[in-house]
Backbone as a chain_set.jsonl record, in Angstrom:
{"seq": "MYVRTAAEDGHVRKNGIDVRQLYPWDGVVVPPWNSTLCTVHPHESSTEHQHATDETFIFTGGSGTVRIGEELRDVTAGDVIYIPHGNDHVVTNTSDDALLTFVSIYWLQPAPAEEPARG", "coords": {"N": [[42.999, -40.147, 32.532], [40.707, -38.722, 30.745], [37.812, -38.06, 28.874], [36.174, -36.87, 26.587], [33.097, -36.819, 24.066], [32.109, -35.538, 21.006], [29.162, -36.389, 20.867], [28.549, -36.927, 23.591], [28.621, -34.229, 24.529], [27.549, -32.157, 22.747], [26.0, -29.771, 20.911], [24.942, -26.4, 21.89], [22.849, -23.717, 19.929], [24.463, -20.184, 19.485], [25.015, -17.037, 19.435], [23.634, -17.583, 16.286], [25.28, -20.188, 15.471], [26.181, -22.779, 15.695], [27.636, -24.496, 18.681], [30.002, -25.071, 21.533], [30.367, -26.226, 23.868], [33.686, -26.644, 25.124], [35.949, -25.707, 27.163], [35.104, -24.141, 30.117], [35.882, -26.828, 32.275], [34.231, -29.043, 33.517], [33.976, -30.17, 37.149], [36.846, -31.031, 35.591], [38.634, -29.678, 35.096], [39.416, -26.477, 35.429], [40.679, -23.74, 33.574], [42.512, -20.574, 33.166], [40.961, -19.318, 30.885], [38.399, -19.62, 28.366], [37.441, -22.144, 26.368], [35.201, -22.739, 23.06], [34.289, -25.136, 20.339], [33.347, -24.192, 17.693], [30.773, -24.84, 14.908], [30.039, -23.073, 11.236], [27.512, -22.752, 9.462], [27.151, -23.471, 5.566], [26.116, -21.245, 4.299], [25.61, -19.456, 6.644], [25.775, -16.88, 8.473], [26.991, -15.789, 11.497], [25.449, -14.162, 14.236], [26.317, -10.377, 14.886], [28.461, -8.964, 16.59], [29.495, -8.829, 20.289], [32.112, -8.893, 22.631], [33.233, -9.396, 26.188], [35.835, -10.311, 26.556], [38.625, -10.933, 25.329], [39.268, -12.25, 22.953], [40.193, -15.347, 20.228], [39.956, -16.523, 17.191], [40.537, -20.136, 16.159], [40.769, -21.968, 12.863], [39.668, -24.943, 11.794], [38.926, -26.069, 9.286], [36.821, -25.858, 6.207], [35.934, -22.411, 4.588], [36.304, -19.021, 4.468], [34.366, -15.846, 5.637], [35.824, -13.928, 8.268], [34.352, -10.722, 9.971], [36.005, -8.038, 11.569], [34.853, -5.112, 13.196], [35.297, -2.88, 10.812], [36.668, -3.87, 9.07], [36.774, -7.259, 6.535], [38.586, -10.487, 5.821], [39.324, -13.093, 4.648], [39.207, -16.359, 5.611], [40.539, -19.795, 6.125], [40.932, -23.375, 7.0], [43.517, -23.264, 8.957], [43.99, -21.002, 9.406], [44.392, -18.165, 12.348], [42.929, -15.704, 13.66], [42.734, -12.933, 15.841], [40.761, -11.187, 17.955], [40.444, -8.505, 19.836], [38.6, -7.269, 22.804], [35.3, -5.961, 23.04], [35.257, -5.509, 19.887], [33.208, -5.234, 17.024], [32.412, -8.241, 15.39], [31.727, -10.534, 13.167], [30.872, -13.536, 11.644], [31.429, -15.958, 8.477], [29.789, -18.433, 6.548], [31.081, -19.156, 3.56], [31.126, -21.34, 2.348], [29.325, -23.611, -0.535], [29.518, -26.237, 0.917], [30.54, -27.657, 2.281], [31.336, -27.663, 6.146], [32.147, -24.601, 8.163], [34.787, -23.892, 10.647], [35.816, -23.729, 13.866], [37.724, -22.697, 16.602], [37.411, -21.413, 19.668], [38.964, -19.191, 21.5], [38.565, -17.991, 24.212], [39.361, -14.967, 27.052], [39.535, -12.287, 29.624], [41.208, -9.349, 30.067], [43.797, -8.878, 32.311], [43.199, -6.92, 34.916], [45.011, -3.5, 34.848], [47.233, -2.581, 37.359], [47.524, -0.811, 39.516], [48.755, 2.246, 40.628], [51.014, 2.905, 43.062], [49.477, 4.192, 44.994], [50.726, 8.209, 47.109], [52.756, 9.89, 49.468]], "CA": [[42.763, -39.865, 31.246], [39.236, -38.063, 30.294], [37.759, -37.887, 27.5], [34.187, -36.735, 25.933], [32.748, -37.068, 23.18], [30.899, -34.487, 20.119], [27.946, -36.816, 21.014], [28.287, -36.935, 24.487], [28.421, -32.832, 24.558], [25.731, -32.24, 21.682], [25.889, -27.571, 21.242], [23.658, -24.934, 21.473], [23.15, -22.504, 18.488], [24.422, -19.475, 19.517], [25.225, -16.541, 17.93], [23.358, -17.917, 15.572], [26.002, -20.952, 14.806], [26.7, -24.113, 16.954], [28.838, -24.084, 19.687], [29.82, -27.019, 21.651], [31.947, -26.181, 25.18], [34.936, -26.993, 25.599], [36.305, -25.503, 28.553], [35.854, -24.837, 31.693], [35.664, -28.353, 32.407], [33.419, -29.287, 34.693], [35.266, -31.363, 37.506], [38.393, -31.911, 35.636], [39.715, -28.179, 35.271], [38.727, -24.532, 35.112], [41.732, -22.995, 32.916], [42.678, -19.14, 32.866], [40.021, -19.405, 29.597], [37.576, -20.706, 28.195], [36.722, -22.344, 24.617], [34.489, -23.74, 22.259], [34.207, -25.151, 18.99], [31.84, -23.679, 16.635], [30.644, -24.606, 13.646], [29.231, -22.335, 10.95], [26.893, -23.808, 8.413], [26.761, -23.178, 4.346], [25.999, -19.979, 3.35], [25.573, -18.594, 7.483], [26.574, -16.179, 9.202], [27.138, -15.733, 13.499], [25.209, -12.65, 14.506], [27.384, -9.404, 15.124], [27.895, -9.119, 18.151], [31.309, -8.317, 20.859], [32.341, -9.374, 23.942], [34.324, -8.247, 27.894], [36.583, -10.851, 26.659], [39.643, -10.739, 24.795], [39.303, -14.123, 21.976], [41.068, -15.549, 19.433], [40.164, -18.091, 16.548], [42.243, -20.687, 15.218], [39.93, -22.369, 11.383], [40.465, -25.656, 11.22], [38.2, -26.356, 8.043], [36.788, -24.668, 5.83], [36.682, -21.441, 4.85], [34.295, -17.418, 4.537], [35.198, -14.592, 5.711], [35.565, -12.539, 9.515], [35.05, -9.362, 9.631], [35.708, -7.056, 12.501], [34.638, -3.855, 12.488], [34.293, -2.528, 9.282], [37.469, -4.975, 8.472], [37.037, -7.732, 6.55], [39.333, -10.603, 5.757], [39.194, -14.478, 4.211], [39.838, -17.177, 5.945], [40.085, -21.37, 5.906], [41.639, -23.969, 7.723], [44.959, -22.691, 9.73], [44.148, -19.659, 9.785], [44.131, -17.523, 13.231], [42.347, -14.634, 14.254], [42.745, -12.71, 17.378], [39.809, -10.344, 18.604], [40.73, -7.794, 21.513], [37.345, -6.767, 23.894], [34.447, -4.717, 22.498], [34.961, -5.061, 18.876], [32.141, -6.338, 16.705], [32.886, -9.417, 14.781], [30.628, -11.611, 12.509], [31.831, -15.164, 10.701], [30.4, -16.068, 7.379], [30.46, -19.941, 5.711], [31.319, -18.333, 2.061], [31.316, -22.476, 0.734], [28.512, -24.761, -0.703], [28.251, -27.509, 0.788], [31.665, -27.694, 3.902], [31.387, -26.528, 7.394], [33.159, -24.122, 8.36], [35.464, -24.891, 12.125], [36.99, -22.709, 13.998], [38.089, -23.052, 17.651], [37.634, -20.13, 19.493], [39.564, -19.09, 23.379], [38.416, -16.384, 24.836], [39.375, -14.717, 27.856], [39.671, -11.594, 29.877], [42.353, -9.132, 30.449], [43.613, -8.471, 33.588], [43.076, -4.937, 35.302], [45.949, -2.305, 34.505], [47.795, -1.993, 38.148], [46.917, 0.289, 39.843], [50.284, 3.11, 41.198], [50.814, 3.211, 45.068], [49.675, 6.477, 46.075], [51.712, 8.784, 47.099], [52.179, 10.294, 49.977]], "C": [[41.572, -39.635, 31.35], [39.258, -37.216, 28.886], [35.868, -37.855, 27.495], [34.29, -36.305, 24.511], [31.385, -36.242, 21.965], [29.249, -35.021, 20.838], [27.267, -37.143, 22.215], [27.895, -35.146, 24.816], [27.516, -32.534, 24.068], [26.528, -30.636, 21.796], [24.582, -28.013, 21.637], [24.241, -24.234, 20.379], [22.479, -21.648, 19.44], [24.74, -18.821, 19.112], [25.473, -16.878, 16.54], [24.717, -19.033, 14.732], [25.88, -21.84, 16.055], [28.076, -24.087, 17.509], [28.887, -25.1, 20.687], [31.223, -26.441, 22.68], [32.899, -26.943, 25.537], [35.25, -26.767, 27.058], [35.81, -24.234, 29.138], [35.317, -26.486, 31.29], [35.24, -29.047, 33.247], [33.791, -29.886, 35.737], [36.246, -32.0, 37.357], [39.237, -30.827, 35.828], [39.526, -27.168, 34.723], [40.261, -24.292, 34.552], [41.378, -21.085, 32.767], [41.327, -18.556, 31.687], [39.253, -20.367, 29.312], [37.508, -20.976, 26.633], [35.858, -23.046, 24.296], [34.689, -24.22, 21.05], [32.836, -24.807, 18.138], [32.222, -24.436, 15.096], [29.78, -23.861, 13.044], [28.435, -22.945, 9.275], [27.033, -23.046, 6.688], [26.014, -22.109, 4.378], [25.252, -18.93, 4.774], [26.009, -18.032, 7.771], [25.976, -15.91, 11.105], [26.436, -14.493, 13.056], [26.175, -11.96, 15.181], [27.13, -9.733, 16.598], [29.452, -8.873, 19.082], [31.0, -8.743, 22.646], [33.086, -8.766, 25.047], [35.69, -8.538, 27.402], [37.099, -10.498, 25.226], [39.22, -12.111, 23.721], [39.9, -14.276, 20.281], [40.558, -17.167, 18.115], [40.929, -18.844, 15.798], [40.993, -21.826, 13.744], [40.523, -23.876, 11.371], [39.515, -26.798, 10.424], [37.127, -25.26, 7.474], [36.748, -23.701, 5.482], [35.235, -20.918, 4.376], [35.264, -16.652, 5.178], [35.12, -14.45, 7.616], [35.871, -11.073, 9.55], [34.412, -8.801, 11.378], [35.504, -5.764, 12.538], [34.352, -3.283, 11.651], [35.72, -3.399, 8.451], [37.445, -6.735, 8.022], [38.185, -8.756, 5.745], [38.945, -11.86, 5.317], [39.681, -15.642, 4.917], [39.986, -18.546, 5.547], [41.204, -21.675, 6.54], [43.243, -23.45, 8.449], [44.862, -21.416, 10.341], [43.924, -18.616, 11.432], [44.004, -16.214, 13.003], [42.213, -13.904, 16.085], [41.242, -11.344, 17.308], [39.82, -9.344, 19.245], [39.276, -7.502, 21.558], [36.726, -5.445, 23.129], [34.707, -4.577, 20.88], [34.002, -5.871, 18.218], [32.436, -7.255, 16.065], [31.622, -10.041, 14.264], [31.626, -12.733, 11.809], [31.083, -15.773, 9.906], [31.271, -17.279, 7.026], [29.777, -19.143, 4.26], [30.64, -19.51, 1.18], [29.148, -22.618, 0.458], [27.977, -25.726, -0.133], [29.487, -27.731, 1.824], [30.881, -26.468, 4.56], [31.917, -25.936, 7.515], [34.208, -24.297, 10.18], [36.188, -24.168, 12.315], [36.606, -23.442, 15.502], [37.788, -21.497, 18.559], [37.931, -20.099, 21.215], [39.58, -18.312, 23.003], [38.624, -16.032, 26.505], [38.721, -13.346, 28.647], [41.265, -10.836, 30.069], [42.512, -8.626, 31.44], [43.692, -6.986, 33.829], [44.295, -4.624, 34.814], [46.171, -2.15, 36.259], [47.843, -0.619, 38.122], [48.042, 1.287, 40.434], [49.802, 2.998, 42.224], [50.615, 4.453, 44.917], [50.513, 6.82, 47.022], [51.754, 9.872, 48.138], [52.814, 11.319, 50.512]], "O": [[41.041, -40.382, 32.172], [39.945, -36.427, 28.237], [34.908, -38.416, 28.023], [35.181, -35.682, 23.934], [30.163, -36.349, 22.067], [28.384, -34.235, 21.223], [26.09, -37.491, 22.316], [26.818, -34.911, 25.363], [26.464, -32.539, 24.707], [27.437, -30.384, 22.588], [23.775, -28.938, 21.722], [25.395, -24.104, 19.971], [21.377, -21.662, 19.987], [25.124, -19.175, 17.997], [26.459, -16.761, 15.813], [25.09, -18.759, 13.592], [25.517, -21.51, 17.184], [29.177, -23.795, 17.042], [27.992, -25.94, 20.78], [32.423, -26.294, 22.449], [32.782, -27.905, 26.297], [34.881, -27.5, 27.976], [36.16, -23.204, 28.562], [34.659, -27.011, 30.392], [36.03, -29.8, 33.817], [34.348, -30.822, 35.164], [36.733, -32.915, 38.02], [40.28, -30.836, 36.483], [39.476, -27.01, 33.503], [41.113, -24.78, 35.294], [40.347, -20.527, 32.393], [40.869, -17.417, 31.781], [39.238, -21.534, 29.706], [37.524, -20.067, 25.802], [35.538, -24.003, 25.001], [35.534, -23.523, 20.487], [31.671, -25.206, 18.124], [33.259, -24.572, 14.448], [28.732, -23.639, 13.651], [28.977, -23.431, 8.283], [26.992, -21.818, 6.757], [24.844, -22.438, 4.573], [24.563, -17.948, 4.5], [27.198, -18.241, 7.532], [24.86, -15.892, 11.622], [26.607, -13.884, 12.0], [26.902, -12.547, 15.982], [26.322, -10.292, 17.339], [30.487, -8.751, 18.427], [30.051, -8.816, 23.426], [33.573, -7.648, 24.877], [36.62, -7.74, 27.522], [36.472, -10.014, 24.284], [38.744, -13.041, 24.372], [39.96, -13.401, 19.417], [40.792, -18.37, 18.237], [41.776, -18.48, 14.982], [40.326, -22.584, 14.448], [41.681, -24.072, 11.003], [39.362, -27.977, 10.741], [36.715, -24.227, 8.0], [37.8, -23.235, 5.919], [34.122, -21.369, 4.108], [36.489, -16.73, 5.262], [34.163, -15.018, 8.14], [36.889, -10.414, 9.338], [33.377, -8.927, 12.032], [36.156, -5.167, 11.682], [33.164, -3.008, 11.478], [35.683, -3.493, 7.225], [37.924, -7.545, 8.815], [38.864, -8.112, 4.945], [37.763, -11.938, 5.653], [40.87, -15.854, 4.679], [39.52, -18.699, 4.418], [42.177, -20.95, 6.748], [44.058, -23.513, 7.529], [45.382, -20.908, 11.336], [42.722, -18.353, 11.439], [44.773, -15.573, 12.287], [41.727, -14.365, 17.118], [41.067, -10.744, 16.248], [38.626, -9.057, 19.323], [38.66, -7.465, 20.493], [37.26, -4.398, 22.762], [34.368, -3.476, 20.445], [33.817, -7.03, 18.589], [33.64, -7.021, 16.176], [30.58, -10.037, 14.92], [32.83, -12.676, 11.559], [30.027, -16.226, 10.35], [32.492, -17.441, 7.047], [28.648, -18.743, 3.975], [30.013, -19.397, 0.127], [28.182, -22.052, 0.97], [26.84, -26.188, -0.223], [28.862, -28.433, 2.619], [30.326, -25.411, 4.262], [32.937, -26.293, 6.926], [33.839, -25.339, 10.72], [37.077, -23.763, 11.567], [35.741, -24.29, 15.723], [38.006, -20.461, 17.932], [37.315, -20.78, 22.035], [40.11, -17.757, 22.041], [38.059, -16.805, 27.279], [37.521, -13.15, 28.453], [42.298, -11.495, 30.189], [41.638, -7.855, 31.834], [44.141, -6.105, 33.096], [44.822, -5.573, 34.233], [45.219, -1.528, 36.731], [48.053, 0.287, 37.316], [48.427, 0.473, 41.274], [48.609, 2.966, 42.525], [51.311, 5.456, 44.763], [51.051, 5.988, 47.753], [50.977, 10.812, 47.968], [52.225, 12.074, 51.285]]}, "num_chains": 1, "name": "protein.A"}
């Protein structure tokens, strides 16, 4: 069994929110995806950004909004949002006193297979 704790891992501030890297797990496993545990403080938002990776958010606590491009959606614990690569997005905590938490899972899409040359 391999165990990491929040106290051991700590977090970094990335894209305007607190982020704890979960995978890859150095020295243990490197899956074909990465993931982070993200925390948005009350009345804060992530910076608007986009990635070359596709991304899924699984909300685990709190409430807020997610904006992808021009589309805005309310979110709460249990909601799952998929964000195709290249889309600007922002997560906002609308609470006065509760943290908005979610797991972010992200991965590169495989390149389309090239058709064999015909000759």
